[in-house]
Structures are given as C-alpha cells and as structure tokens.
C-alpha positions as CSV (number, residue, x, y, z in Angstrom):
1,M,-37.5,-64.1,63.5
2,S,-36.5,-66.0,66.5
3,E,-32.9,-65.0,65.7
4,R,-33.6,-61.4,65.3
5,K,-36.0,-61.2,68.6
6,N,-32.7,-62.9,70.5
7,L,-30.5,-60.5,69.2
8,E,-32.8,-57.4,69.9
9,N,-33.4,-58.7,73.5
10,R,-29.6,-58.8,73.8
11,F,-29.1,-55.3,72.5
12,N,-31.9,-53.9,74.5
13,M,-30.4,-55.5,77.9
14,C,-27.2,-53.9,77.0
15,N,-28.3,-50.7,76.8
16,S,-30.4,-51.2,79.8
17,I,-27.7,-52.5,82.0
18,E,-25.3,-49.0,80.8
19,E,-28.3,-46.8,81.5
20,R,-28.9,-47.8,84.9
21,F,-25.2,-47.9,85.6
22,N,-24.7,-44.5,84.9
23,D,-27.9,-43.2,86.7
24,I,-26.6,-44.7,89.8
25,K,-23.2,-43.7,89.3
26,E,-24.6,-40.2,89.4
27,L,-26.8,-40.4,92.0
28,I,-24.4,-42.6,94.6
29,D,-21.9,-39.5,94.7
30,L,-25.0,-37.3,96.2
31,Y,-25.5,-39.3,99.3
32,S,-23.5,-40.3,102.3
33,P,-23.0,-43.9,103.3
34,D,-25.6,-43.8,106.1
35,D,-28.5,-41.9,103.7
36,E,-31.5,-44.3,103.0
37,E,-31.0,-43.3,99.4
38,Y,-27.4,-44.4,99.6
39,I,-28.1,-47.7,100.9
40,S,-30.9,-48.3,98.5
41,L,-28.8,-47.4,95.6
42,R,-26.3,-50.2,96.8
43,A,-28.8,-52.7,96.6
44,D,-29.8,-51.5,93.3
45,M,-26.1,-52.0,92.0
46,E,-26.2,-55.3,93.4
47,Q,-28.7,-56.4,91.4
48,L,-27.6,-54.9,88.4
49,S,-24.1,-56.8,88.9
50,K,-26.1,-60.0,89.2
51,E,-27.9,-59.0,85.8
52,L,-24.6,-57.9,84.3
53,F,-23.2,-61.8,85.2
54,M,-26.0,-63.5,83.3
55,F,-25.6,-61.2,80.5
56,E,-21.7,-61.6,80.4
57,L,-22.4,-65.5,80.4
58,Q,-25.1,-65.6,77.9
59,Q,-22.6,-64.5,75.3
60,V,-20.6,-67.8,75.7
61,L,-23.9,-69.9,75.8
62,S,-24.0,-70.9,72.1
63,E,-24.5,-74.6,72.2
64,P,-28.2,-75.4,70.6
65,D,-29.6,-76.6,74.2
66,D,-28.4,-73.9,76.4
67,K,-31.1,-71.3,76.4
68,S,-33.6,-74.3,77.2
69,G,-34.9,-74.6,80.8
70,C,-33.6,-78.1,82.5
71,F,-34.3,-81.3,84.7
72,L,-31.7,-81.6,87.3
73,E,-31.4,-84.8,89.0
74,I,-29.7,-85.6,92.4
75,H,-29.1,-89.1,93.4
76,S,-27.3,-90.1,97.0
77,G,-23.9,-91.8,96.6
78,A,-21.1,-93.2,99.3
79,G,-22.2,-92.3,102.9
80,G,-25.3,-93.9,103.8
81,T,-27.9,-91.5,105.8
82,E,-24.7,-88.9,105.7
83,A,-25.3,-89.0,101.7
84,C,-29.1,-89.0,102.0
85,D,-28.8,-85.7,103.9
86,W,-26.3,-84.2,101.9
87,S,-28.4,-84.5,98.8
88,E,-31.0,-82.9,100.8
89,M,-28.7,-80.1,101.4
90,L,-28.0,-80.0,97.5
91,L,-31.7,-79.9,96.9
92,R,-32.2,-76.9,98.9
93,M,-28.9,-75.1,97.2
94,Y,-30.5,-75.7,94.2
95,L,-34.0,-74.5,94.7
96,R,-32.2,-71.3,96.6
97,W,-30.3,-70.6,93.2
98,C,-33.3,-70.9,91.3
99,E,-34.9,-68.2,93.5
100,S,-32.4,-65.7,93.7
101,S,-31.6,-66.1,89.8
102,G,-35.5,-65.9,88.8
103,Y,-36.2,-69.2,87.9
104,S,-38.9,-71.5,88.9
105,G,-38.0,-74.7,90.6
106,N,-40.7,-77.4,90.9
107,I,-39.7,-80.8,92.5
108,L,-41.4,-83.7,90.1
109,E,-39.8,-86.5,92.2
110,I,-38.6,-87.0,95.5
111,T,-37.5,-90.3,97.2
112,P,-37.0,-90.1,101.2
113,G,-34.2,-91.6,102.5
114,D,-34.4,-94.5,105.3
115,E,-33.4,-92.7,108.0
116,A,-33.2,-88.9,106.9
117,G,-32.7,-86.6,103.6
118,I,-33.4,-88.0,100.2
119,K,-32.2,-90.8,98.3
120,S,-32.8,-88.9,94.8
121,A,-35.1,-85.7,93.5
122,T,-35.8,-84.2,90.3
123,I,-36.6,-80.6,89.8
124,E,-38.2,-79.1,86.7
125,I,-36.4,-75.8,86.2
126,D,-38.1,-73.3,84.1
127,G,-36.5,-70.1,82.5
128,E,-34.2,-69.3,79.6
129,Y,-30.7,-70.2,79.8
130,A,-31.3,-72.6,82.8
131,Y,-29.6,-75.5,81.0
132,G,-26.9,-73.2,80.0
133,Y,-26.0,-72.2,83.4
134,L,-26.7,-75.4,85.3
135,K,-24.5,-77.8,83.1
136,C,-21.7,-77.0,84.9
137,E,-23.2,-78.7,88.1
138,I,-23.0,-82.1,86.3
139,G,-20.8,-84.6,88.4
140,I,-20.0,-85.8,91.6
141,H,-20.2,-83.2,94.7
142,R,-18.2,-84.0,97.8
143,L,-19.0,-83.0,101.5
144,V,-16.7,-83.3,104.5
145,R,-18.2,-82.5,107.9
146,L,-18.7,-83.7,111.5
147,S,-21.9,-85.9,111.4
148,P,-24.8,-84.8,113.0
149,F,-26.0,-88.5,112.9
150,D,-22.6,-90.2,114.8
151,S,-23.2,-90.2,118.6
152,N,-19.3,-89.7,118.5
153,H,-19.5,-86.6,116.3
154,R,-16.5,-88.0,113.9
155,R,-16.0,-86.6,110.7
156,H,-17.5,-88.0,107.6
157,T,-17.2,-87.7,104.1
158,S,-20.4,-88.2,101.9
159,F,-21.0,-88.1,98.0
160,A,-23.7,-87.1,95.7
161,S,-24.4,-87.0,92.2
162,V,-25.7,-84.2,89.6
163,F,-27.0,-84.4,86.2
164,V,-28.8,-81.7,84.0
165,Y,-30.9,-82.4,81.0
166,P,-32.1,-80.0,78.8
167,Q,-35.9,-79.5,78.2
168,V,-37.4,-80.6,75.2
169,S,-39.1,-77.9,73.0
170,D,-42.6,-78.7,71.8
171,T,-41.4,-78.2,68.1
172,T,-39.1,-81.0,68.8
173,E,-39.8,-84.5,67.0
174,I,-39.3,-87.1,69.6
175,E,-41.2,-90.5,68.8
176,I,-42.0,-92.6,71.5
177,D,-44.3,-96.1,70.9
178,E,-46.7,-96.7,73.6
179,K,-45.9,-100.3,73.2
180,D,-42.2,-99.2,74.4
181,L,-43.4,-97.9,77.5
182,R,-44.2,-99.6,81.0
183,I,-46.5,-97.2,83.3
184,D,-46.9,-97.8,86.9
185,T,-48.9,-95.9,89.4
186,Y,-48.1,-95.9,92.9
187,R,-48.8,-94.0,96.3
188,S,-46.6,-90.9,96.6
189,S,-43.8,-91.4,99.5
190,G,-43.0,-87.9,99.4
191,H,-44.0,-84.8,100.8
192,G,-47.5,-83.8,99.7
193,G,-51.1,-83.0,100.8
194,Q,-53.4,-85.7,102.3
195,H,-54.9,-86.3,98.7
196,V,-51.2,-87.1,97.2
197,N,-50.2,-89.3,99.8
198,K,-53.7,-91.5,99.8
199,T,-54.4,-92.2,96.4
200,D,-52.0,-93.7,93.7
201,S,-51.5,-90.5,91.6
202,A,-47.4,-91.1,91.1
203,V,-46.3,-92.1,87.9
204,R,-43.3,-94.1,87.0
205,I,-42.7,-94.7,83.3
206,T,-39.9,-97.1,82.0
207,H,-38.7,-97.0,78.3
208,I,-38.0,-100.6,77.7
209,P,-35.6,-100.1,74.7
210,T,-33.3,-97.7,76.6
211,G,-33.9,-98.7,80.5
212,I,-34.6,-95.3,81.2
213,V,-37.2,-94.7,84.2
214,V,-38.6,-91.6,85.1
215,Q,-40.8,-90.7,87.8
216,C,-43.6,-88.0,88.6
217,Q,-45.4,-87.2,92.0
218,S,-45.3,-83.6,92.4
219,E,-49.5,-83.0,91.2
220,R,-52.8,-84.5,92.7
221,S,-53.8,-85.7,89.3
222,Q,-52.5,-89.1,87.7
223,H,-53.2,-87.5,84.3
224,K,-50.9,-84.5,84.9
225,N,-47.9,-86.5,86.4
226,R,-48.0,-88.9,83.5
227,A,-47.8,-86.1,81.0
228,M,-44.7,-84.5,83.1
229,A,-43.0,-87.7,83.2
230,L,-43.5,-88.2,79.5
231,K,-42.1,-84.7,79.5
232,V,-39.2,-85.8,81.3
233,L,-38.5,-89.3,79.5
234,M,-38.3,-87.2,75.9
235,A,-35.9,-84.9,77.4
236,R,-33.6,-87.9,78.6
237,I,-34.3,-89.9,75.3
238,K,-33.2,-86.4,73.4
239,Q,-30.1,-86.0,75.6
240,R,-29.0,-89.8,74.6
241,H,-29.9,-89.3,71.1
242,D,-27.8,-86.2,70.7
243,E,-24.9,-88.1,72.6
244,E,-25.0,-90.5,69.9
245,L,-25.2,-88.4,67.1
246,A,-22.4,-85.9,68.2
247,E,-20.3,-89.4,69.2
248,E,-19.6,-87.9,72.4
249,R,-21.0,-90.6,74.7
250,A,-17.7,-91.3,76.1
251,E,-17.1,-88.1,77.3
252,I,-20.5,-87.8,78.8
253,E,-20.2,-91.1,80.5
254,S,-17.0,-89.9,82.4
255,K,-19.0,-87.5,84.0
256,K,-21.2,-89.9,85.5
257,K,-18.5,-91.6,87.3
258,R,-18.9,-93.4,90.5
259,I,-20.4,-91.7,93.1
260,E,-17.5,-92.0,95.8
261,W,-14.1,-90.8,96.7
262,G,-11.7,-89.3,93.7
263,S,-14.4,-88.6,91.1
264,Q,-15.8,-85.3,92.6
265,I,-15.7,-81.9,90.7
266,R,-16.7,-80.0,93.8
267,S,-15.7,-80.4,97.3
268,Y,-17.5,-79.0,100.5
269,V,-15.6,-79.0,103.5
270,L,-17.2,-77.7,106.8
271,H,-14.7,-79.3,109.1
272,P,-11.8,-78.9,110.2
273,Y,-12.1,-75.4,108.3
274,N,-14.5,-73.9,105.9
275,M,-13.8,-74.1,102.0
276,V,-15.7,-74.9,98.7
277,K,-13.7,-75.5,96.1
278,D,-14.4,-76.3,92.4
279,I,-11.6,-79.0,91.3
280,R,-12.1,-78.1,87.5
281,T,-11.4,-74.5,87.8
282,G,-9.7,-73.9,91.2
283,V,-12.3,-71.6,92.1
284,E,-12.7,-71.3,96.3
285,T,-14.6,-69.4,99.0
286,S,-14.6,-69.7,102.7
287,N,-18.2,-68.3,102.9
288,T,-19.7,-72.0,102.7
289,K,-23.0,-70.8,104.3
290,A,-23.5,-68.4,101.0
291,V,-22.9,-71.1,98.6
292,L,-25.4,-73.8,100.4
293,D,-27.9,-71.0,100.4
294,G,-27.7,-71.1,96.7
295,D,-25.0,-68.6,95.6
296,L,-22.9,-70.5,92.9
297,D,-22.4,-67.2,90.2
298,D,-18.7,-67.5,90.7
299,F,-18.3,-71.3,90.2
300,I,-20.5,-70.8,86.9
301,R,-19.1,-67.8,85.4
302,A,-15.4,-69.5,86.1
303,F,-16.5,-72.7,84.5
304,L,-18.4,-71.3,81.4
305,L,-15.9,-68.6,80.8
306,S,-13.0,-71.4,80.9
307,K,-15.1,-73.6,78.4
308,G,-15.3,-70.4,76.0
309,E,-11.5,-69.6,75.9
C-alpha cells in the first residue's frame, strides 16, 4: 500500500506539472512583458521549474533512506574564529535552503564560538526526500575571503565539515539499553529565551558502547530535549549499523576526512574573485550571494544525476 501510494503521488505530480506548464504556455503569449499578468506567470513558471527539479531528482533517489527526513551536523575546522564564522554562514545557508524548498529546519543544538560564529550545530530537517537531497552535502566545505577579523584585512582560508544522517522511522527497531547511556543535563549556552538560559534544560546523551554523543537544547522542557536527543542518537546508531552491514565503512569514513586543506568537496571563493565550485562534479557559479542564500539546486542536481548514471 505504501508503494502504491508513492507511485500514485508521482503519477499525480507528473500530470499536475504537465497541465500547469501547458496552461502557462497558452496564457503567456497573451500578455506583454510589462503586464502584471505576464510577471505573475513568469513567477509561476519559476516555481514550476523548482517542482520539476525536485520531481526529476526523486526518480534517481532509490536508496531505502532517501525518502527520509534528516539530521544535518556542522563542525568548524581549521581556521579558528574564521572557521567558526564560516560554520555559522553554512548554518544560515542550509536553513535558507530549507525555507525555499518547503522543508522545516529546526536547530536542535548549537555551540557558540569563543569570539564569533559557532563551533558546531545540529539541525533537524523534516520532509520527504530531505536526506536524499542533502546527502550530497556530506564533506568538507572550504571558504576563501578577506577576513573581517583580521586588522590587516588579509585573505584567509577556513574549513567546516558537514555530515547528514537519515531520520529513523517509528517502525524501525533500534534497541538501546538504558544502562549503555550516560545522560547529563546542563544550562543552554545558545540562543533562547530566559527560561532556556536559566535552567538545566539542555541534555547531552553519551552512548557508551559506541562513544556517540548527541545534544539537544532547542526546547524549554528537559523531557522534550531528552526525547529529541534520543531520536538523534537512534539515527546515528542506525547509520553506523547500516554502514557495517553494507561493508561500506571505508567509503563512509573516507568522507569524514580531516577538516583542512586538500580534502574539500566544495570551494567558496569570495576574494580575489567570486566563485563557488563543486570539486566532485565541476559545477560552478559566480553568484556566490545566491548560493550562500541557499540556492544549492544546481549542485544537488549535478551530484545526484552523476551518481545515477
């Protein structure tokens, strides 16, 4: 029944896209480019193009977890304060991508940098195919720019790592023994209201057998933070279990390279020229502002289609 519903949704979406395209095609010839109706139709066409992009990629997302929501983690690397600021820029970029793509992005944990930016953050992203689209973001992201933190205004290179885990569905059986958990509570150090910052509502859970550590501080309630942290922990444990079963640990670990020079998947250059280039696919653009505002579609499409060839 689930597979039938999925096929019906794809069929209906295909028909909807075709019908709307034909309607716009017929109407747009009736107006001049200065007419409000023409401008509105162009906006409809851009939205339709976005939906067609998503539909196209769904055809190559066939892995079991591709349809799931996901957790996205960002960690600052080599570059000190620069790297922390870069990590915060990436956090904003992914949250903007969520907004433009119709996904909800919820910050579960954020660790501020010593002077600026963030050392790490975890985002929960809900919605179908979130993991399938964002798994191509796994790896090291490199930034080159004139440093706003350097009094001599010199050029600096910074690094941050991104990793993505699929969410675990309610029907997935992941057994966690309470005796294997160490649960600590602490006062939130991130953004939040007075209650969040003045009570020990934040939760850190350590899974002793694997050494996996997860944190959550997004809710006012310690109970809710504990439940969400357990949800993230289950996703992390499932990911590790799947890697072992598929004998792909070496391949996965190769993606978790040291967060420094020579191991990046994508390079963002803001000086002496503007360029974002994906090292794996060769896709590049000079519109760095759009990319940092969440326009990642070209990079996602190129990566997923290259994997499907």
